ZAKOLVO-177694 format. One record per residue (C-alpha): residue number from 1; x, y, z negated; residue in one letter. Coordinates in steps of 0.001 Angstrom, whole numbers, plus 524288, in hexadecimal, padded with zeros to 5 digits. Layout:
<sites>
[NUM; [X; Y; Z]; 'A'];
...
</sites>
This chain:
<sites>
[1; [0FE6D; BEDB0; 36670]; 'X'];
[2; [10614; BE8F1; 35AAC]; 'X'];
[3; [10B74; BF513; 35123]; 'X'];
[4; [1194E; BF417; 34E8C]; 'X'];
[5; [1195A; BF055; 33FD0]; 'X'];
[6; [12387; BF79F; 336BF]; 'X'];
[7; [12D52; BEE51; 32FDB]; 'X'];
[8; [127F9; BE34D; 327A9]; 'X'];
[9; [128F9; BE5CE; 31879]; 'X'];
[10; [1321D; BDBB2; 31388]; 'X'];
[11; [13537; BD5B8; 30511]; 'X'];
[12; [13ECD; BE0AE; 3031B]; 'X'];
[13; [13463; BEAB2; 30509]; 'X'];
[14; [12BDA; BE4EE; 2FA4F]; 'X'];
[15; [136EF; BE5C0; 2EFF7]; 'X'];
[16; [1397A; BF3B0; 2F4E7]; 'X'];
[17; [12AD5; BF6F9; 2F20B]; 'X'];
[18; [12B3E; BF019; 2E4ED]; 'X'];
[19; [136DB; BF867; 2E0E3]; 'X'];
[20; [12F54; C0503; 2E608]; 'X'];
[21; [12302; C021E; 2DEEF]; 'X'];
[22; [12911; BFDA0; 2D2AE]; 'X'];
[23; [12169; C0680; 2C862]; 'X'];
[24; [11838; C0BCB; 2D220]; 'X'];
[25; [10F05; C0186; 2D2CB]; 'X'];
[26; [10B3A; BF742; 2C824]; 'X'];
[27; [1113C; BEA9F; 2C63A]; 'X'];
[28; [1050D; BE276; 2C548]; 'X'];
[29; [1075A; BD5BF; 2BCF7]; 'X'];
[30; [105FE; BC87C; 2C01D]; 'X'];
[31; [0F8AD; BC187; 2BB11]; 'X'];
[32; [0F594; BB389; 2B869]; 'X'];
[33; [0E9DC; BAD23; 2B2CF]; 'X'];
[34; [0E72D; B9EB2; 2AEC0]; 'X'];
[35; [0DB0F; B9F47; 2B5E7]; 'X'];
[36; [0E04B; BA2A6; 2C32D]; 'X'];
[37; [0EB3D; B982F; 2C223]; 'X'];
[38; [0DF9E; B8E0E; 2BF16]; 'X'];
[39; [0D7CF; B9205; 2C94D]; 'X'];
[40; [0E251; B91D4; 2D3B8]; 'X'];
[41; [0EAA8; B8638; 2CE32]; 'X'];
[42; [0F663; B8D51; 2CE4A]; 'X'];
[43; [0FE21; B9961; 2C7A5]; 'X'];
[44; [0F65F; BA648; 2CC3A]; 'X'];
[45; [0FE18; BB286; 2CAE6]; 'X'];
[46; [0F75E; BBEDD; 2CD5D]; 'X'];
[47; [0FBD9; BCCE1; 2D0C9]; 'X'];
[48; [0F1B2; BD615; 2CD95]; 'X'];
[49; [0F313; BE28C; 2D611]; 'X'];
[50; [0E558; BE7B5; 2D19F]; 'X'];
[51; [0EE41; BEC36; 2C65A]; 'X'];
[52; [0F6EC; BF488; 2CEE1]; 'X'];
[53; [0F47B; C02E0; 2D08C]; 'X'];
[54; [0E90B; C065F; 2D985]; 'X'];
[55; [0E506; BF753; 2D670]; 'X'];
[56; [0EAD5; BF11F; 2E15E]; 'X'];
[57; [0F792; BEC6F; 2E6FF]; 'X'];
[58; [0F69E; BF73F; 2F134]; 'X'];
[59; [0FCE0; C0179; 2E917]; 'X'];
[60; [10A2D; BF95A; 2EA5A]; 'X'];
[61; [10A3E; BFB2D; 2F94C]; 'X'];
[62; [10503; C08BE; 2FA3D]; 'X'];
[63; [10E72; C0E63; 2F04C]; 'X'];
[64; [119F6; C0760; 2F6DF]; 'X'];
[65; [1166B; C0D0B; 3050C]; 'X'];
[66; [11398; C1BB0; 2FE5F]; 'X'];
[67; [120A1; C19F8; 2F772]; 'X'];
[68; [12720; C1750; 304AC]; 'X'];
[69; [12153; C2531; 30B4F]; 'X'];
[70; [12AC2; C2E34; 3108B]; 'X'];
[71; [12912; C3C74; 30A8C]; 'X'];
[72; [1234E; C4033; 31754]; 'X'];
[73; [119E3; C34AB; 315D2]; 'X'];
[74; [1165D; C38BD; 30920]; 'X'];
[75; [1143E; C46AC; 30C25]; 'X'];
[76; [10AD7; C424D; 31811]; 'X'];
[77; [1024E; C39B8; 30F07]; 'X'];
[78; [0FD5B; C2B8D; 311CE]; 'X'];
[79; [0F163; C243B; 3179D]; 'X'];
[80; [0EC55; C1715; 314FF]; 'X'];
[81; [0DFE2; C0EBE; 31765]; 'X'];
[82; [0D941; C05E2; 30D3E]; 'X'];
[83; [0CED3; C008E; 307D2]; 'X'];
[84; [0D35A; C04C3; 2FAD1]; 'X'];
[85; [0DF55; BFE21; 2F50D]; 'X'];
[86; [0E879; C0248; 2FCE1]; 'X'];
[87; [0E2A0; C0FED; 2FDF9]; 'X'];
[88; [0E2E5; C113C; 2EF92]; 'X'];
[89; [0F06B; C0C45; 2EEFF]; 'X'];
[90; [0F607; C1630; 2F87D]; 'X'];
[91; [0ED7F; C2234; 2F265]; 'X'];
[92; [0F428; C1E82; 2E558]; 'X'];
[93; [102D3; C1CEC; 2EAD3]; 'X'];
[94; [100CB; C292F; 2F2CF]; 'X'];
[95; [0FAD1; C3011; 2E70B]; 'X'];
[96; [1078A; C2BF9; 2DE50]; 'X'];
[97; [110CF; C3102; 2E8AE]; 'X'];
[98; [10903; C3E06; 2EBCB]; 'X'];
[99; [10607; C3A3D; 2F9B7]; 'X'];
[100; [0F85A; C3CB2; 30028]; 'X'];
[101; [0F0CC; C30B9; 30446]; 'X'];
[102; [0E5E4; C2E26; 30C07]; 'X'];
[103; [0DD93; C2182; 30B9C]; 'X'];
[104; [0D4B7; C1CC6; 315F8]; 'X'];
[105; [0CAC0; C1408; 30FFB]; 'X'];
[106; [0BE71; C0ADE; 314F5]; 'X'];
[107; [0B207; C1162; 311AE]; 'X'];
[108; [0AD87; C0500; 30A44]; 'X'];
[109; [0BA5A; C039A; 3018C]; 'X'];
[110; [0B6E2; C007E; 2F398]; 'X'];
[111; [0B1AB; C0C2F; 2EBDA]; 'X'];
[112; [0BCDF; C08A4; 2E284]; 'X'];
[113; [0C7F0; C086C; 2EB21]; 'X'];
[114; [0C38C; C165F; 2F2A1]; 'X'];
[115; [0C2DD; C1D24; 2E3E1]; 'X'];
[116; [0CF20; C165A; 2DF85]; 'X'];
[117; [0D626; C1B44; 2EC44]; 'X'];
[118; [0D0DC; C27D0; 2EBCD]; 'X'];
[119; [0D5D3; C2A27; 2DD1E]; 'X'];
[120; [0E3A9; C2B39; 2E1E2]; 'X'];
[121; [0E0C4; C37AE; 2EA37]; 'X'];
[122; [0E11F; C335C; 2F763]; 'X'];
[123; [0D897; C37F3; 3036F]; 'X'];
[124; [0D04E; C2DAD; 30702]; 'X'];
[125; [0C93F; C2B5A; 313BD]; 'X'];
[126; [0BE83; C1FF1; 3168B]; 'X'];
[127; [0BCB1; C1837; 32253]; 'X'];
[128; [0B3D1; C0D35; 3285F]; 'X'];
[129; [0BA86; C0091; 3262B]; 'X'];
[130; [0B2BB; BF99B; 331A1]; 'X'];
[131; [0B57C; C0589; 33B6A]; 'X'];
[132; [0C2EA; C0A80; 33830]; 'X'];
[133; [0D050; C0636; 33B42]; 'X'];
[134; [0D6BB; C09ED; 32E27]; 'X'];
[135; [0E37D; C0907; 3339C]; 'X'];
[136; [0E0C5; C1211; 33EE1]; 'X'];
[137; [0DA57; C1AC0; 33559]; 'X'];
[138; [0E5C9; C1B0E; 32C55]; 'X'];
[139; [0EEF9; C1F97; 3376B]; 'X'];
[140; [0E597; C2AD7; 33C1F]; 'X'];
[141; [0E447; C2FBE; 32ED4]; 'X'];
[142; [0F43E; C2F22; 32B38]; 'X'];
[143; [0F662; C3552; 338CA]; 'X'];
[144; [0EE1A; C413E; 335AF]; 'X'];
[145; [0F528; C4323; 3298F]; 'X'];
[146; [1029E; C3DCE; 32CDE]; 'X'];
[147; [1016D; C347D; 321E1]; 'X'];
[148; [106AD; C2749; 32003]; 'X'];
[149; [0FE3F; C1B54; 3210A]; 'X'];
[150; [0FF8C; C112A; 31681]; 'X'];
[151; [0F800; C05C3; 31ABC]; 'X'];
[152; [0F2AE; BFCB1; 31146]; 'X'];
[153; [0FA7B; BF0A1; 315D6]; 'X'];
[154; [10274; BF1F7; 321CE]; 'X'];
[155; [10D3F; BFA73; 31D23]; 'X'];
[156; [11B75; BF50A; 319A0]; 'X'];
[157; [11BA2; BFD8A; 30CB7]; 'X'];
[158; [10D9D; BF93D; 3093E]; 'X'];
[159; [11091; BEA8E; 30A1D]; 'X'];
[160; [11DCC; BEB86; 30322]; 'X'];
[161; [11684; BF2E4; 2F7D7]; 'X'];
[162; [10CC1; BE85D; 2F789]; 'X'];
[163; [1166E; BDD42; 2F64F]; 'X'];
[164; [11B42; BE2AB; 2E97F]; 'X'];
[165; [10FB8; BDAC6; 2E228]; 'X'];
[166; [11460; BCE7F; 2E735]; 'X'];
[167; [12374; BD14F; 2E22C]; 'X'];
[168; [11D3E; BD3D8; 2D56D]; 'X'];
[169; [114D7; BC78B; 2D518]; 'X'];
[170; [12159; BBE5B; 2D898]; 'X'];
[171; [12A4B; BC592; 2CDEC]; 'X'];
[172; [11ED4; BC3CE; 2C431]; 'X'];
[173; [11C40; BB592; 2C730]; 'X'];
[174; [129F5; BB1CF; 2C60F]; 'X'];
[175; [12B4E; BB977; 2B9BB]; 'X'];
[176; [120E0; BAFE5; 2B483]; 'X'];
[177; [12734; BA38F; 2BA9D]; 'X'];
[178; [11F33; BA259; 2C60C]; 'X'];
[179; [12290; BA16A; 2D4B1]; 'X'];
[180; [117E0; BA629; 2DE28]; 'X'];
[181; [11464; B9B06; 2E916]; 'X'];
[182; [109FB; BA2E5; 2EE50]; 'X'];
[183; [10415; BB0E1; 2EE18]; 'X'];
[184; [0F70D; BB566; 2F2EB]; 'X'];
[185; [0F4F0; BC32E; 2F806]; 'X'];
[186; [0E85E; BCBCA; 2FB0D]; 'X'];
[187; [0E91B; BCE0C; 308CC]; 'X'];
[188; [0E37A; BD860; 311A9]; 'X'];
[189; [0EC92; BDEEE; 3193A]; 'X'];
[190; [0F772; BD7D5; 3157D]; 'X'];
[191; [0FF4C; BE1E5; 30E21]; 'X'];
[192; [10000; BDCCF; 301CD]; 'X'];
[193; [101D9; BCE93; 30575]; 'X'];
[194; [10DAE; BD3A1; 30F5D]; 'X'];
[195; [113F2; BDA29; 303A7]; 'X'];
[196; [112AA; BCDE6; 2FBA5]; 'X'];
[197; [1172B; BC491; 3061D]; 'X'];
[198; [1233C; BCD10; 307AE]; 'X'];
[199; [12556; BCDF1; 2F888]; 'X'];
[200; [1241D; BBF69; 2F730]; 'X'];
[201; [12D1D; BBCD4; 30334]; 'X'];
[202; [13879; BC095; 2FADD]; 'X'];
[203; [1335D; BBFA3; 2EC41]; 'X'];
[204; [12D8D; BB2D2; 2EE09]; 'X'];
[205; [12FB9; BAC68; 2FABD]; 'X'];
[206; [128D6; B9ED8; 2F804]; 'X'];
[207; [11C36; BA623; 2F5DF]; 'X'];
[208; [110AB; BA418; 2FED8]; 'X'];
[209; [1089C; BB11C; 30047]; 'X'];
[210; [0FAEA; BAF2E; 30423]; 'X'];
[211; [0F14C; BB9B8; 309BC]; 'X'];
[212; [0E42E; BB95F; 30464]; 'X'];
[213; [0D844; BC099; 30A72]; 'X'];
[214; [0C9A2; BC28A; 30970]; 'X'];
[215; [0C16E; BB8DB; 31296]; 'X'];
[216; [0BE2D; BBF8D; 32033]; 'X'];
[217; [0CB5F; BC900; 31ED0]; 'X'];
[218; [0D5A7; BBD56; 31F6C]; 'X'];
[219; [0DCB3; BC45D; 32A59]; 'X'];
[220; [0EA9F; BC1CB; 32499]; 'X'];
[221; [0E7A2; BB250; 3227F]; 'X'];
[222; [0E2E5; BB20E; 33088]; 'X'];
[223; [0EE96; BB98B; 335D7]; 'X'];
[224; [0F817; BB123; 32E71]; 'X'];
[225; [0F1DD; BA486; 334CF]; 'X'];
[226; [0F085; BAA1A; 34219]; 'X'];
[227; [0FF08; BB114; 34231]; 'X'];
[228; [0F984; BBF6E; 346B6]; 'X'];
[229; [0F120; BCA31; 34036]; 'X'];
[230; [0E2F9; BC6CB; 3410D]; 'X'];
[231; [0D7DE; BD033; 33CB0]; 'X'];
[232; [0CBF8; BCEC9; 3330D]; 'X'];
[233; [0BF5E; BD0AB; 33A4D]; 'X'];
[234; [0BAD1; BDA19; 32F4B]; 'X'];
[235; [0AFCE; BD329; 32B22]; 'X'];
[236; [0B2B4; BCCAC; 31F62]; 'X'];
[237; [0AD32; BD06B; 3124D]; 'X'];
[238; [0B1FA; BDD20; 30BEA]; 'X'];
[239; [0B40C; BD969; 2FE9E]; 'X'];
[240; [0C2CC; BD96D; 2FE9A]; 'X'];
[241; [0C441; BE74C; 30418]; 'X'];
[242; [0D244; BE892; 30144]; 'X'];
[243; [0D5A5; BDDB8; 309DD]; 'X'];
[244; [0CD3A; BE15E; 31659]; 'X'];
[245; [0D808; BE374; 3203B]; 'X'];
[246; [0D4E1; BDFCA; 32E29]; 'X'];
[247; [0E136; BD8AA; 3309B]; 'X'];
[248; [0EEE9; BD619; 32B87]; 'X'];
[249; [0F869; BE31D; 32C78]; 'X'];
[250; [10244; BE1B0; 338D3]; 'X'];
[251; [10DB2; BE407; 32D97]; 'X'];
[252; [1077E; BDB17; 32298]; 'X'];
[253; [10529; BD063; 32C23]; 'X'];
[254; [1131F; BD0ED; 330CD]; 'X'];
[255; [1174E; BCEF1; 32312]; 'X'];
[256; [10DA1; BC51A; 31ED3]; 'X'];
[257; [10C99; BBBBB; 32B2A]; 'X'];
[258; [11956; BB3A1; 327DB]; 'X'];
[259; [1180A; BB6E6; 319D3]; 'X'];
[260; [10B11; BB202; 3144F]; 'X'];
[261; [10770; BA3B4; 311A2]; 'X'];
[262; [0F99E; BA61E; 31625]; 'X'];
[263; [0EC77; BADB6; 314A7]; 'X'];
[264; [0DFB3; BA9A8; 30E30]; 'X'];
[265; [0D25B; BAF6D; 30C24]; 'X'];
[266; [0C9DC; BAFB8; 30088]; 'X'];
[267; [0BB64; BB220; 2FF24]; 'X'];
[268; [0B325; BBB25; 2F880]; 'X'];
[269; [0AED4; BB251; 2ECE5]; 'X'];
[270; [0BD44; BAE30; 2EB7F]; 'X'];
[271; [0C15A; BBD36; 2EA70]; 'X'];
[272; [0B61D; BC052; 2E0EB]; 'X'];
[273; [0B99D; BB51F; 2D8C4]; 'X'];
[274; [0C824; BB95B; 2D847]; 'X'];
[275; [0C40C; BC6F5; 2D4D4]; 'X'];
[276; [0BC1B; BC1C4; 2C8FD]; 'X'];
[277; [0C6B4; BB7EB; 2C4B3]; 'X'];
[278; [0D14B; BC30C; 2C5CE]; 'X'];
[279; [0C8D9; BCBFF; 2BBF3]; 'X'];
[280; [0C613; BC0EC; 2B2C0]; 'X'];
[281; [0D2AB; BB9E1; 2B264]; 'X'];
[282; [0DC75; BC4B9; 2B5B4]; 'X'];
[283; [0D522; BD043; 2B0F3]; 'X'];
[284; [0D708; BD672; 2BE7C]; 'X'];
[285; [0CE15; BDD35; 2C6FE]; 'X'];
[286; [0D171; BDACE; 2D4FC]; 'X'];
[287; [0C9B1; BDE91; 2E12F]; 'X'];
[288; [0C504; BD4F5; 2ECE6]; 'X'];
[289; [0D117; BD710; 2F555]; 'X'];
[290; [0D9EF; BD621; 2E932]; 'X'];
[291; [0D43F; BC90B; 2E562]; 'X'];
[292; [0D5E1; BC15D; 2F173]; 'X'];
[293; [0E361; BBB20; 2ED74]; 'X'];
[294; [0DEE1; BB60F; 2E103]; 'X'];
[295; [0D232; BB168; 2E81A]; 'X'];
[296; [0DA65; BA8BD; 2F151]; 'X'];
[297; [0E310; BA32A; 2E682]; 'X'];
[298; [0D77C; B9FE3; 2DDF3]; 'X'];
[299; [0D002; B99D4; 2E999]; 'X'];
[300; [0DB9C; B90AB; 2ED62]; 'X'];
[301; [0DD7B; B97E9; 2FA36]; 'X'];
[302; [0EB91; B9C0E; 2F69E]; 'X'];
[303; [0F20E; B8F5D; 2F199]; 'X'];
[304; [0F357; B90E4; 2E29B]; 'X'];
[305; [0F253; B8387; 2DBDE]; 'X'];
[306; [0FF5E; B7F2B; 2D532]; 'X'];
[307; [1056C; B8BEE; 2DBBB]; 'X'];
[308; [10972; B9856; 2D5A2]; 'X'];
[309; [1029E; BA2E5; 2DE5B]; 'X'];
[310; [1021F; BB21F; 2DBBD]; 'X'];
[311; [0F775; BB9C1; 2E0AC]; 'X'];
[312; [0F32B; BC8EC; 2E279]; 'X'];
[313; [0E7C4; BCF7E; 2DD6C]; 'X'];
[314; [0E9EB; BDAC7; 2E62D]; 'X'];
[315; [0DFE7; BE592; 2E191]; 'X'];
[316; [0D4D2; BE8EB; 2D768]; 'X'];
[317; [0CDB4; BF36C; 2DE45]; 'X'];
[318; [0C0FA; BEDAE; 2DDC6]; 'X'];
[319; [0B375; BF3B7; 2DFE2]; 'X'];
[320; [0ABFA; BF0DB; 2D29E]; 'X'];
[321; [09F2F; BEB0A; 2D7CD]; 'X'];
[322; [0A8C3; BE1DC; 2E03C]; 'X'];
[323; [0B037; BDDDA; 2D3BB]; 'X'];
[324; [0A2CF; BDBAB; 2CE30]; 'X'];
[325; [09FDD; BD20A; 2D84D]; 'X'];
[326; [0ACEA; BCA89; 2D559]; 'X'];
[327; [0AADB; BCA1E; 2C7C2]; 'X'];
[328; [09DC3; BC31C; 2CA96]; 'X'];
[329; [0A381; BB92D; 2D43C]; 'X'];
[330; [0A45D; BAAD6; 2CF28]; 'X'];
[331; [0AEAF; BA865; 2C56B]; 'X'];
[332; [0BAAC; BA067; 2CA06]; 'X'];
[333; [0BD2F; B948D; 2C245]; 'X'];
[334; [0C9A9; B8D35; 2C148]; 'X'];
</sites>
């Protein structure tokens, strides 16, 4: 049976979130490097969210959602489920507002993400990724406490908050004399790209928005092509842990279906090369899931030749051993 969706967020909601978040989140810079332009054959404008508080774009949506809680909801606390970045963001945003937080995390979440989440003082409970329905778990935990669930992507306030980064990139591109012809966005459950699509719809309506996913987890690309939400089989590689949603959110897909150009998938080798190049050229540490949009642009999967293309580096909370593997990857040549 289909659940009744809440009202879809709009461009106006993204603008309201930007005003609400001003002074509370980092306005990350727009970065460029001649080597990226040379490899892609166009002008590449990079939005580096590893420089955001908690190391990813997730802090934007989490903060917007926490700020919109009623006094009664604040008193009862919040619950979420996350492999790391959203959990850390909710924990940080809740701590800043004096709100109790419970984070459900997969048992195999990267240690760096667990410790970074724990630093903000939430309660943490662990679950088996393969056997647990995380949404059901979060709903049960919230029900036991009378708390509010703040899901990682399928929530209008979370979506609106994430979209603020695209507003900033459009503004910075224009200030530098560029008009974005395309924007490549790392995509898991679809909250970030939904927010970006809403931001672009009002701020730069001629810009194409491209979803980028890891191979084996391309549910958004396949769902866009099919015209309905399709699930992953769950057997793909686990490298891009931040993007391993089983299928697009109901709310995010309702936003994205009419607004995205298309979706593409990148290989592990392409991700590792992008991580290495981001470090060597931009001096930015990027986690695998955070590097997929860069990987797609550099591999020519998002058309960039002769065009001005923006892309999001969505997070930098990478396990040191995984990052070492990226640094040993074959270098990318122009």
